[in-house]
C-alpha positions as CSV (number, residue, x, y, z in Angstrom):
1,X,83.7,95.8,93.9
2,X,87.0,94.9,92.5
3,X,88.7,91.7,91.4
4,X,89.8,92.4,95.4
5,X,101.6,86.6,99.8
6,X,102.9,86.2,102.9
7,X,103.4,89.7,104.2
8,X,100.7,90.8,101.7
9,X,98.1,88.6,103.4
10,X,98.3,90.7,106.5
11,X,97.8,93.8,104.4
12,X,94.7,92.3,102.9
13,X,93.1,91.8,106.3
14,X,92.7,90.1,109.6
15,X,89.7,87.8,110.0
16,X,86.8,89.2,112.0
17,X,83.8,86.9,111.6
18,X,82.1,84.7,109.0
19,X,78.6,85.3,107.7
20,X,76.6,83.3,105.2
21,X,79.8,81.3,104.5
22,X,81.9,84.4,103.7
23,X,84.8,85.4,105.9
24,X,84.9,89.1,106.7
25,X,88.4,90.5,107.1
26,X,89.6,93.9,108.2
27,X,92.5,95.6,106.6
28,X,94.3,97.8,109.1
29,X,93.9,100.8,106.7
30,X,90.1,100.6,107.5
31,X,90.9,101.8,111.0
32,X,92.2,105.0,109.4
33,X,88.9,105.2,107.4
34,X,87.0,104.8,110.6
35,X,88.9,107.6,112.3
36,X,88.4,109.9,109.3
37,X,84.7,109.2,109.2
38,X,84.3,109.8,112.9
39,X,86.3,113.0,112.8
40,X,84.4,114.3,109.7
41,X,81.1,113.6,111.3
42,X,81.9,114.9,114.7
43,X,83.6,118.1,113.5
44,X,81.9,118.8,110.2
45,X,78.6,117.0,109.4
46,X,76.8,116.9,112.7
47,X,77.8,120.4,114.0
48,X,76.3,122.0,110.9
49,X,72.9,120.2,111.6
50,X,72.8,119.9,115.3
51,X,74.7,123.0,116.6
52,X,73.1,122.7,120.1
53,X,74.7,119.3,120.8
54,X,77.9,119.1,122.9
55,X,81.2,117.9,121.6
56,X,80.9,114.6,123.5
57,X,77.6,113.8,122.0
58,X,78.8,114.6,118.5
59,X,81.9,112.4,118.9
60,X,79.7,109.5,120.0
61,X,77.5,110.1,117.0
62,X,80.6,110.0,114.8
63,X,81.6,106.7,116.3
64,X,78.1,105.3,115.7
65,X,78.1,106.6,112.1
66,X,81.5,104.9,111.4
67,X,80.1,101.6,112.7
68,X,77.0,102.1,110.5
69,X,79.3,102.7,107.5
70,X,81.1,99.5,108.4
71,X,77.8,97.6,108.4
72,X,76.7,99.3,105.2
73,X,79.9,98.3,103.3
74,X,79.7,94.7,104.5
75,X,76.0,94.6,103.4
76,X,77.0,96.0,100.0
77,X,79.8,93.5,99.4
78,X,77.7,90.6,100.7
79,X,75.2,91.3,98.0
80,X,77.9,91.0,95.4
81,X,79.2,87.8,97.0
82,X,75.8,86.1,97.3
83,X,74.9,86.9,93.6
84,X,78.3,85.7,92.6
85,X,77.9,82.4,94.4
86,X,74.4,82.0,93.0
87,X,76.0,82.4,89.5
88,X,78.7,79.8,90.2
89,X,81.5,82.3,90.9
90,X,83.8,81.3,93.8
91,X,84.3,84.2,96.2
92,X,87.2,84.0,98.7
93,X,85.8,86.4,101.2
94,X,85.3,90.1,101.9
95,X,88.0,92.5,103.0
96,X,87.3,96.0,104.2
97,X,90.0,98.6,103.6
98,X,90.4,102.3,103.5
99,X,88.4,102.9,100.4
100,X,85.5,100.5,101.1
101,X,85.4,96.8,100.6
102,X,86.5,94.0,98.2
103,X,84.6,90.9,97.3
104,X,87.5,88.6,96.4
105,X,86.7,86.8,93.1
106,X,88.8,83.8,92.3
107,X,88.3,84.3,88.5
108,X,86.5,86.6,86.0
109,X,82.8,86.2,85.3
110,X,82.2,83.9,82.4
111,X,79.5,85.9,80.7
112,X,78.5,89.6,80.5
113,X,75.1,88.7,82.0
114,X,76.8,87.3,85.1
115,X,79.0,90.4,85.3
116,X,76.0,92.7,85.1
117,X,74.0,90.8,87.8
118,X,76.9,90.9,90.2
119,X,77.6,94.5,89.6
120,X,74.1,95.8,89.9
121,X,73.5,93.9,93.1
122,X,75.7,96.3,95.0
123,X,74.0,99.7,94.3
124,X,70.6,98.0,94.7
125,X,71.5,96.7,98.1
126,X,72.7,100.2,99.2
127,X,69.4,101.7,98.0
128,X,67.5,99.1,100.0
129,X,69.6,99.8,103.1
130,X,69.1,103.6,102.6
131,X,65.3,103.0,102.5
132,X,65.5,101.0,105.8
133,X,67.4,103.8,107.5
134,X,65.1,106.4,106.0
135,X,62.0,104.7,107.5
136,X,63.8,104.2,110.8
137,X,64.8,107.9,110.9
138,X,61.1,109.0,110.4
139,X,59.9,106.5,113.0
140,X,62.5,107.7,115.5
141,X,61.4,111.3,115.0
142,X,57.7,110.4,115.5
143,X,58.5,108.4,118.6
144,X,60.5,111.3,120.0
145,X,63.8,109.4,120.2
146,X,66.9,111.4,121.2
147,X,68.4,113.7,118.6
148,X,71.7,111.8,118.4
149,X,69.9,108.6,117.4
150,X,67.8,110.5,114.8
151,X,70.9,112.2,113.5
152,X,72.9,109.0,113.0
153,X,69.9,107.3,111.3
154,X,69.5,110.2,108.9
155,X,73.2,110.2,108.1
156,X,73.2,106.4,107.4
157,X,70.2,106.8,105.1
158,X,72.1,109.6,103.2
159,X,75.4,107.9,103.0
160,X,73.9,104.7,101.5
161,X,72.2,106.8,98.8
162,X,75.6,108.4,98.1
163,X,77.3,105.0,98.1
164,X,74.8,103.7,95.6
165,X,75.0,106.7,93.3
166,X,78.8,106.8,93.4
167,X,79.1,103.1,92.6
168,X,76.8,103.7,89.6
169,X,79.4,105.9,87.9
170,X,80.6,104.2,84.7
171,X,84.1,104.2,86.1
172,X,85.7,100.7,86.2
173,X,86.2,99.0,88.6
174,X,83.2,100.6,90.3
175,X,79.9,98.7,90.0
176,X,78.7,101.2,87.3
177,X,82.0,100.6,85.4
178,X,81.5,96.9,85.6
179,X,78.0,97.3,84.2
180,X,79.5,99.4,81.4
181,X,82.1,96.7,80.8
182,X,79.3,94.1,80.6
183,X,77.5,96.1,78.0
184,X,80.7,96.6,75.9
185,X,81.5,92.9,76.3
186,X,78.0,91.9,75.1
187,X,78.3,94.3,72.2
188,X,81.9,93.7,71.1
189,X,82.0,90.0,72.1
190,X,85.5,90.7,73.4
191,X,86.1,90.9,77.2
192,X,89.6,92.1,76.8
193,X,88.7,95.1,74.6
194,X,85.7,95.9,76.9
195,X,88.0,95.9,79.9
196,X,90.6,98.1,78.2
197,X,87.9,100.7,77.3
198,X,86.2,100.5,80.7
199,X,89.6,100.8,82.5
200,X,90.5,103.8,80.5
201,X,87.2,105.5,81.4
202,X,87.7,104.6,85.0
203,X,91.2,106.1,85.0
204,X,89.9,109.3,83.5
205,X,87.2,109.5,86.2
206,X,89.8,109.0,88.8
207,X,92.0,111.8,87.3
208,X,88.9,114.1,87.3
209,X,88.2,113.4,90.9
210,X,91.8,114.2,91.8
211,X,91.7,117.5,90.0
212,X,88.4,118.4,91.7
213,X,89.9,117.5,95.0
214,X,92.8,119.9,94.5
215,X,90.5,122.7,93.4
216,X,88.2,122.1,96.4
217,X,91.3,122.1,98.7
218,X,92.5,125.4,97.2
219,X,89.0,127.0,97.8
220,X,89.0,126.1,101.4
221,X,87.0,122.8,101.4
222,X,89.8,120.8,103.0
223,X,87.8,117.8,104.1
224,X,85.9,117.5,100.8
225,X,89.0,118.1,98.8
226,X,91.0,115.4,100.7
227,X,88.3,112.8,100.2
228,X,87.9,113.6,96.5
229,X,91.6,113.4,95.8
230,X,92.2,110.2,97.8
231,X,89.2,108.4,96.2
232,X,90.3,109.6,92.7
233,X,93.8,108.4,93.2
234,X,92.6,105.0,94.3
235,X,90.1,104.7,91.5
236,X,92.7,105.7,88.9
237,X,95.2,103.1,90.2
238,X,92.5,100.4,90.5
239,X,91.4,101.0,86.9
240,X,94.9,100.6,85.5
241,X,95.6,97.6,87.6
242,X,92.3,95.8,86.7
243,X,93.2,95.6,83.0
244,X,96.6,94.1,83.8
245,X,94.8,91.5,86.1
246,X,92.6,90.5,83.2
247,X,95.6,90.1,80.9
248,X,97.3,88.0,83.5
249,X,94.4,85.7,83.9
250,X,94.0,85.3,80.1
251,X,97.7,84.7,79.7
252,X,97.6,81.9,82.3
253,X,94.6,80.1,80.8
254,X,95.6,76.6,79.6
255,X,99.1,76.8,81.2
256,X,100.4,74.6,84.0
257,X,102.9,75.4,86.7
258,X,105.7,73.7,84.8
259,X,105.3,76.2,81.9
260,X,106.1,79.2,84.2
261,X,108.2,77.9,87.1
262,X,111.8,78.7,87.7
263,X,113.4,75.3,86.9
264,X,116.8,76.3,88.4
265,X,115.6,77.0,92.0
266,X,117.8,78.0,94.9
267,X,118.1,75.2,97.3
268,X,119.9,74.7,100.6
269,X,121.8,71.8,102.0
270,X,120.7,70.7,105.5
271,X,124.3,70.4,106.7
272,X,125.3,74.0,106.4
273,X,125.3,76.2,109.5
274,X,122.7,78.9,110.0
275,X,125.5,81.5,109.8
276,X,126.5,80.1,106.4
277,X,122.9,80.0,105.3
278,X,122.6,83.7,106.0
279,X,125.8,84.7,104.3
280,X,125.5,82.5,101.3
281,X,121.8,82.6,100.6
282,X,119.7,85.1,102.5
283,X,122.0,88.1,101.9
284,X,122.8,87.1,98.3
285,X,119.6,85.5,97.1
286,X,116.9,86.9,99.4
287,X,113.6,85.2,99.5
288,X,111.1,84.2,102.3
289,X,111.1,80.5,101.8
290,X,114.0,78.1,100.9
291,X,113.7,74.5,99.9
292,X,116.1,72.1,101.7
293,X,117.5,69.3,99.5
294,X,119.7,66.4,100.5
295,X,121.0,64.0,97.9
296,X,118.4,65.3,95.3
297,X,115.5,64.7,97.7
298,X,113.4,67.5,99.1
299,X,113.6,67.0,102.9
300,X,112.0,70.2,104.1
301,X,111.7,74.0,104.0
302,X,113.3,76.8,106.0
303,X,112.2,80.3,106.5
304,X,114.2,83.4,107.4
305,X,111.8,83.9,110.3
306,X,113.0,80.6,111.8
307,X,116.6,81.8,111.8
308,X,115.6,85.1,113.5
309,X,114.4,83.0,116.5
310,X,117.9,81.7,117.0
311,X,120.3,84.0,119.0
312,X,123.2,85.3,116.9
313,X,125.8,83.7,119.1
314,X,124.4,80.2,118.4
315,X,124.0,80.4,114.6
316,X,127.5,79.2,113.9
317,X,126.9,76.0,115.9
318,X,123.5,75.1,114.6
319,X,122.7,73.7,111.2
320,X,119.8,74.2,108.8
321,X,118.6,70.6,109.6
322,X,118.0,71.8,113.2
323,X,115.3,74.2,112.3
324,X,113.8,73.0,109.0
325,X,110.2,72.1,108.9
326,X,108.3,69.7,106.5
327,X,107.1,71.2,103.3
328,X,103.3,71.2,103.7
329,X,100.5,71.4,101.1
330,X,100.4,75.1,101.9
331,X,103.8,75.8,100.3
332,X,104.2,73.1,97.7
333,X,102.5,72.5,94.3
334,X,102.8,69.9,91.5
335,X,104.3,70.9,88.1
336,X,101.0,69.7,86.5
337,X,98.8,72.1,88.5
338,X,96.8,74.7,86.6
339,X,98.6,78.0,86.6
340,X,95.5,80.2,86.7
341,X,94.0,78.3,89.6
342,X,97.3,78.6,91.4
343,X,97.3,82.3,91.0
344,X,93.9,82.5,92.5
345,X,95.0,80.5,95.5
346,X,98.1,82.6,96.0
347,X,96.0,85.8,96.0
348,X,93.9,84.5,98.9
349,X,94.8,86.2,102.2
350,X,96.9,83.9,104.5
351,X,98.5,81.9,101.6
352,X,102.3,82.2,101.0
353,X,103.2,83.9,97.8
354,X,106.1,81.5,96.9
355,X,105.5,77.9,96.2
356,X,107.9,75.0,95.9
357,X,107.3,72.7,92.9
358,X,107.7,69.1,93.9
359,X,107.4,65.9,91.9
360,X,107.8,62.4,93.5
361,X,109.6,63.9,96.5
362,X,112.1,65.8,94.4
363,X,112.5,69.6,93.9
364,X,111.8,70.5,90.3
365,X,111.3,74.3,90.6
366,X,109.8,77.2,92.4
367,X,107.1,79.7,91.5
368,X,106.0,83.0,93.1
369,X,103.7,85.9,92.5
370,X,106.7,88.0,91.7
371,X,107.7,85.5,89.0
372,X,104.3,85.8,87.5
373,X,104.4,89.6,87.7
374,X,107.8,89.7,86.0
375,X,106.6,87.5,83.1
376,X,103.5,89.7,82.6
377,X,105.6,92.9,82.7
378,X,107.7,91.4,79.9
379,X,104.7,90.3,77.9
380,X,103.0,93.7,78.2
381,X,106.2,95.4,77.1
382,X,106.6,93.1,74.1
383,X,103.0,93.6,73.2
384,X,103.3,97.4,73.3
385,X,106.3,97.2,71.0
386,X,104.5,95.0,68.6
387,X,101.5,97.4,68.6
388,X,103.8,100.4,67.8
């Protein structure tokens, strides 16, 4: 579990279904994971155990195993989400991607006890699921069910045990790393220091997995080495990013949009042609969304995608006013809005990552995820200089 923009929303996932009030989304990268699992099972795992089965049967078993892994990850992340909701933590949904799943938390747990409960729920749920598949495997053998069915049930029991054990590693942001952070937090009474230490340990674990992956690859274990290296690289990156995310949330506490917005925003006049809009704004000051202002009043918004829909030969004859659309609640905020809450909303899949700041019908600024990242990069750089 990790603390799981406009184009970024599509990278986070496409909606699949909703269960128990949580929207399940699929990142396209998970399709690659599904293919890798299917191939690994069909050409590696199942042939070693069921050599008499034909290639077609093994591949169907591989597909069934990948679907079972999908279900197992959803079940694992649902356990985090349900416990989080029970503890009063808002969860935006669950996104499946190439390295597993993300229960998208809107903010950090308030206490180490809440952190521990949410973290331990994942491995426990995987162990429960492993037990269910284990019993089903033995019943299937006693009832004489076909070998492919028994083989898939055995694999799903084993993979859930592996999932539970792996997540118990004290490598933040894995579940075990979150439990480790909760313990440090309770001991030191400092969530920032606990996160810094846990993130460093997680980063070292990731580096160790990468090294083991390279060694395995060099000794001929190509599949195992590949998985170890990829998981290690992801874990190392996630550990380093998680600490920055905490610093960002802490930095934003108590601040409002007006404290962080760009109070000299780029705005467009409705009377200019689309050709002028491209030449004077899009090519010189590129951004996805532009506020349109007429006589100091905010009259609408225009996106680059709207211009794309107009044939090039007509862009010199049509004005911005011909294609602008009203600025909706989706892309506007008030200067008095809470900055931390806004960050949580902008990180939710499907929400634009640039907001227009409006007050009494007037444009007073803009704010984006990139603005917040730039501010945090500067803050971290200054803090590191002060530390030295």
